[in-house]
C-alpha positions as CSV (number, residue, x, y, z in Angstrom):
1,X,114.4,120.8,113.6
2,X,112.5,123.1,111.2
3,X,111.9,124.0,107.5
4,X,115.7,124.6,107.1
5,X,116.5,121.0,108.3
6,X,115.2,119.6,105.1
7,X,115.2,120.6,101.3
8,X,111.9,119.3,100.5
9,X,110.4,121.1,97.5
10,X,109.0,120.5,93.9
11,X,106.5,118.1,92.5
12,X,106.0,115.2,94.8
13,X,103.8,112.0,93.7
14,X,101.5,110.2,96.1
15,X,102.3,106.7,94.7
16,X,99.6,103.9,94.3
17,X,100.4,100.4,95.5
18,X,99.6,98.1,92.6
19,X,98.1,94.9,93.7
20,X,97.6,91.8,91.6
21,X,94.4,89.9,90.9
22,X,95.1,87.8,94.1
23,X,95.6,90.9,96.3
24,X,99.4,90.5,96.5
25,X,101.6,93.7,96.3
26,X,102.9,93.7,92.9
27,X,106.7,94.7,93.5
28,X,107.6,94.7,89.8
29,X,104.7,97.1,89.0
30,X,105.5,99.4,91.9
31,X,109.2,99.6,90.9
32,X,108.2,100.4,87.3
33,X,105.9,103.2,88.6
34,X,108.8,104.6,90.9
35,X,111.1,104.6,87.6
36,X,108.4,106.4,85.7
37,X,107.7,108.9,88.2
38,X,111.4,109.9,88.8
39,X,111.8,110.1,85.0
40,X,108.7,112.4,84.9
41,X,110.7,114.9,87.3
42,X,109.2,113.9,90.6
43,X,111.4,115.3,93.3
44,X,109.7,113.2,96.1
45,X,107.9,110.2,96.3
46,X,105.3,109.4,99.2
47,X,104.9,105.5,99.9
48,X,101.6,104.6,101.6
49,X,99.5,107.8,101.6
50,X,95.8,107.7,101.0
51,X,96.4,107.0,97.2
52,X,98.6,104.2,98.1
53,X,95.8,102.5,100.0
54,X,97.5,102.3,103.3
55,X,94.3,101.5,104.8
56,X,93.9,98.2,103.1
57,X,97.4,96.7,104.2
58,X,98.7,95.1,107.4
59,X,101.3,96.8,109.4
60,X,103.7,94.4,107.9
61,X,102.9,95.2,104.5
62,X,103.2,98.9,105.0
63,X,106.6,98.4,106.3
64,X,107.5,96.4,103.2
65,X,106.3,99.0,100.9
66,X,108.3,101.7,102.6
67,X,111.4,99.4,102.0
68,X,110.4,98.9,98.5
69,X,110.0,102.5,97.6
70,X,113.5,103.4,99.2
71,X,115.1,100.6,97.3
72,X,113.4,101.5,94.1
73,X,114.2,105.1,94.4
74,X,117.8,104.5,95.2
75,X,118.6,108.1,96.5
76,X,117.2,109.7,93.3
77,X,114.2,111.5,95.1
78,X,112.9,112.2,98.6
79,X,111.1,109.3,100.1
80,X,108.4,110.0,102.6
81,X,107.0,107.0,104.5
82,X,103.1,107.2,105.2
83,X,102.7,106.6,108.9
84,X,98.9,107.4,109.6
85,X,97.1,105.5,112.2
86,X,94.8,106.3,115.2
87,X,97.0,105.7,118.1
88,X,100.1,107.1,119.0
89,X,101.8,103.7,119.5
90,X,100.9,102.5,116.0
91,X,102.1,105.7,114.5
92,X,105.4,105.5,116.4
93,X,106.0,101.8,115.1
94,X,105.4,103.1,111.4
95,X,107.7,106.3,111.9
96,X,110.3,103.7,113.2
97,X,109.9,101.6,110.4
98,X,110.2,104.5,108.1
99,X,113.5,105.2,109.7
100,X,114.9,101.9,109.5
101,X,113.8,101.5,105.6
102,X,115.8,104.8,105.1
103,X,112.9,107.1,104.3
104,X,113.8,110.8,104.6
105,X,110.5,111.5,106.8
106,X,107.3,110.2,107.9
107,X,103.9,111.7,107.0
108,X,101.6,111.8,109.9
109,X,97.7,112.1,110.0
110,X,96.0,113.4,113.0
111,X,93.9,110.6,114.5
112,X,91.1,109.7,112.2
113,X,87.5,108.2,113.0
114,X,87.7,109.4,116.5
115,X,87.2,113.2,117.3
116,X,89.9,114.5,119.6
117,X,90.0,118.2,120.4
118,X,92.7,120.4,119.4
119,X,94.8,119.7,122.6
120,X,94.6,116.1,122.0
121,X,95.9,116.3,118.4
122,X,98.7,118.6,119.6
123,X,99.6,115.9,122.2
124,X,99.4,113.1,119.9
125,X,101.9,114.9,117.5
126,X,104.2,115.7,120.4
127,X,104.1,112.3,121.8
128,X,105.1,110.9,118.2
129,X,107.8,113.6,117.9
130,X,109.4,112.8,121.1
131,X,109.8,109.1,120.2
132,X,111.8,109.8,117.0
133,X,114.3,112.1,115.2
134,X,112.9,111.6,112.0
135,X,111.4,114.8,110.2
136,X,107.6,114.8,110.1
137,X,105.3,115.8,107.6
138,X,101.9,116.8,109.0
139,X,99.0,115.7,106.7
140,X,95.6,117.9,106.6
141,X,92.9,116.0,104.7
142,X,89.7,117.0,106.5
143,X,87.7,114.7,103.9
144,X,89.4,111.6,105.8
145,X,90.7,112.6,109.1
146,X,90.3,115.3,111.8
147,X,91.0,118.9,110.5
148,X,94.3,120.6,111.3
149,X,93.1,124.2,111.4
150,X,95.6,126.9,110.6
151,X,95.6,127.9,114.2
152,X,96.6,124.1,115.1
153,X,99.3,124.1,112.5
154,X,100.7,127.6,114.0
155,X,101.3,125.4,117.2
156,X,102.4,122.3,115.5
157,X,105.0,124.3,113.7
158,X,106.8,124.6,117.0
159,X,106.9,120.6,117.8
160,X,110.6,119.8,117.4
161,X,110.5,117.4,114.5
162,X,107.7,118.8,112.5
163,X,109.2,120.5,109.4
164,X,106.4,120.4,106.6
165,X,102.8,120.1,106.0
166,X,100.9,118.5,103.1
167,X,97.9,120.9,103.0
168,X,95.0,118.7,101.2
169,X,91.8,120.5,102.7
170,X,91.0,121.6,99.1
171,X,90.1,125.2,100.8
172,X,92.5,127.7,99.3
173,X,91.9,130.0,102.3
174,X,92.7,127.3,104.7
175,X,95.9,126.7,103.0
176,X,97.0,130.3,102.7
177,X,96.2,131.1,106.2
178,X,98.3,128.3,107.2
179,X,101.2,129.4,105.0
180,X,100.9,132.8,106.7
181,X,100.8,131.6,110.2
182,X,103.3,128.7,110.0
183,X,105.2,129.1,106.8
184,X,108.2,130.8,108.5
185,X,108.9,127.5,110.4
186,X,107.8,124.7,108.2
187,X,107.6,123.9,104.5
188,X,103.9,124.2,103.1
189,X,103.2,121.9,100.2
190,X,99.6,122.0,98.8
191,X,97.8,118.7,98.3
192,X,96.0,119.0,95.1
193,X,98.6,120.7,92.9
194,X,96.6,119.9,89.7
195,X,93.7,122.1,91.1
196,X,95.6,124.8,92.9
197,X,99.3,124.3,92.0
198,X,99.9,127.7,90.2
199,X,98.3,129.8,92.8
200,X,99.7,128.0,95.8
201,X,103.3,128.2,94.2
202,X,103.0,131.8,93.2
203,X,102.2,132.9,96.9
204,X,104.8,130.8,98.6
205,X,104.2,126.8,98.6
206,X,107.4,125.0,98.0
207,X,105.8,122.4,96.0
208,X,102.8,120.0,96.0
209,X,102.1,116.5,96.7
210,X,99.8,115.0,94.2
211,X,98.5,111.7,92.6
212,X,97.9,112.9,89.0
213,X,101.4,112.0,88.0
214,X,100.5,108.3,88.3
215,X,98.1,108.5,85.2
216,X,98.9,112.0,83.7
217,X,102.9,111.6,83.6
218,X,105.2,114.5,83.2
219,X,102.8,117.2,82.5
220,X,101.6,116.6,86.1
221,X,104.9,117.8,87.1
222,X,105.2,120.8,84.7
223,X,102.7,122.8,86.5
224,X,105.5,123.0,89.0
225,X,108.2,123.7,86.4
226,X,106.4,126.1,84.3
227,X,105.4,128.0,87.2
228,X,108.8,128.3,88.6
229,X,110.4,129.2,85.3
230,X,107.8,131.9,84.7
231,X,106.2,130.4,81.9
232,X,102.7,131.6,83.1
233,X,100.8,130.6,79.9
234,X,102.0,127.1,80.0
235,X,101.5,126.9,83.7
236,X,97.7,128.0,83.3
237,X,97.1,125.8,80.4
238,X,98.3,122.7,82.4
239,X,96.4,123.7,85.6
240,X,93.3,124.0,83.6
241,X,93.9,120.5,82.1
242,X,94.5,119.1,85.6
243,X,91.2,120.5,86.7
244,X,89.5,118.8,83.8
245,X,91.5,115.5,84.0
246,X,90.4,115.4,87.9
247,X,86.7,116.0,86.9
248,X,87.2,113.0,84.5
249,X,88.7,110.9,87.0
250,X,85.8,111.7,89.9
251,X,82.9,111.5,87.3
252,X,80.1,109.1,87.3
253,X,80.5,108.5,91.1
254,X,83.7,106.7,90.6
255,X,85.8,106.2,93.9
256,X,88.9,108.1,93.4
257,X,91.5,105.2,94.6
258,X,89.7,102.6,92.0
259,X,89.6,105.3,89.4
260,X,93.2,106.3,89.8
261,X,94.3,102.6,89.3
262,X,91.7,102.4,86.3
263,X,93.1,105.4,84.6
264,X,96.6,104.1,84.8
265,X,95.7,100.8,83.5
266,X,93.8,102.2,80.5
267,X,96.8,104.2,79.6
268,X,99.0,101.0,79.8
269,X,100.8,102.1,83.1
270,X,101.1,99.8,86.3
271,X,98.1,100.6,88.3
272,X,97.1,97.1,89.2
273,X,94.0,96.2,91.3
274,X,92.5,97.9,94.2
275,X,92.0,95.9,97.4
276,X,88.7,95.4,99.0
277,X,86.3,96.8,100.0
278,X,87.1,98.5,96.5
279,X,86.5,96.7,93.3
280,X,88.1,97.0,89.9
281,X,86.2,99.6,87.6
282,X,84.5,97.8,84.7
283,X,82.6,99.2,81.8
284,X,81.1,101.7,81.2
285,X,83.7,103.4,83.3
286,X,86.7,102.3,81.4
287,X,85.3,103.4,78.2
288,X,84.7,106.8,79.7
289,X,88.3,107.1,80.8
290,X,89.5,106.1,77.5
291,X,87.4,108.5,75.5
292,X,88.3,111.1,78.1
293,X,91.9,110.5,77.6
294,X,91.7,110.6,73.8
295,X,89.7,114.0,74.2
296,X,92.7,115.2,76.0
297,X,95.3,113.9,73.3
298,X,96.5,111.3,75.7
299,X,97.3,107.7,74.8
300,X,95.2,104.7,75.8
301,X,96.2,101.0,75.7
302,X,94.1,98.8,73.5
303,X,93.0,96.6,76.8
304,X,93.4,97.8,80.5
305,X,96.0,95.8,82.2
306,X,93.5,95.0,85.2
307,X,90.3,94.2,83.1
């Protein structure tokens, strides 16, 4: 199995997982967001990535969210189940659940919190791969887990079920070296498409996996479509706006996961509540987001859904 075993490309969205005020998964809100994101032109849906707050869910809930995403997508987009965990046994359980749910693949982080060496990480992925025949999407996010260096990805590209990587280091040199070393065997999608999408697509990325579509909508995908259609002016205009929007979301010390949901809520979209230890954003954060969106010409709701 390699990059040619799948047709993974385009703008993918890392879906939020909406919770209600009592902390329950809001299935209706999740389904609504899936419909919206497919309507925006997302070619892929990531269930329970970091943006989906997988770390705040039980194993049973994570499996339920994968089933929910597959059911809501109904074959209209690639669905990837997030299978991040510390031990290979936990990952394999989640990968098996992703396959049973009907996901097209599973996204696997290297172990986080602990600090395994490169050989340990390679063995970790080999163990997972040997236990499944589901395509595996590597996930490099050094801000939250152990780093997958380009040299390590070069080795992992030869693991039998590894077909792609979500490269979310926010380091373009790391992304590009990964593409050069492993792009002949696996598909390379950049993580922050709203920051580097145009450049990454231009040099050979097959797409990106982003969270911006949750609150920005179609324009978050049009970075991809404008670039691939050769509309450089529009692509760069959207890329600049994506950077400024991310600066708005990240501003004033806001936690990114709580801020994504708050941004959706102030726009009348189904963001819902975060789960503890995160708390819903209140004022003045909500007004900063409202005013920021107004400045960008984006609509806002009279009242945030999760206030």
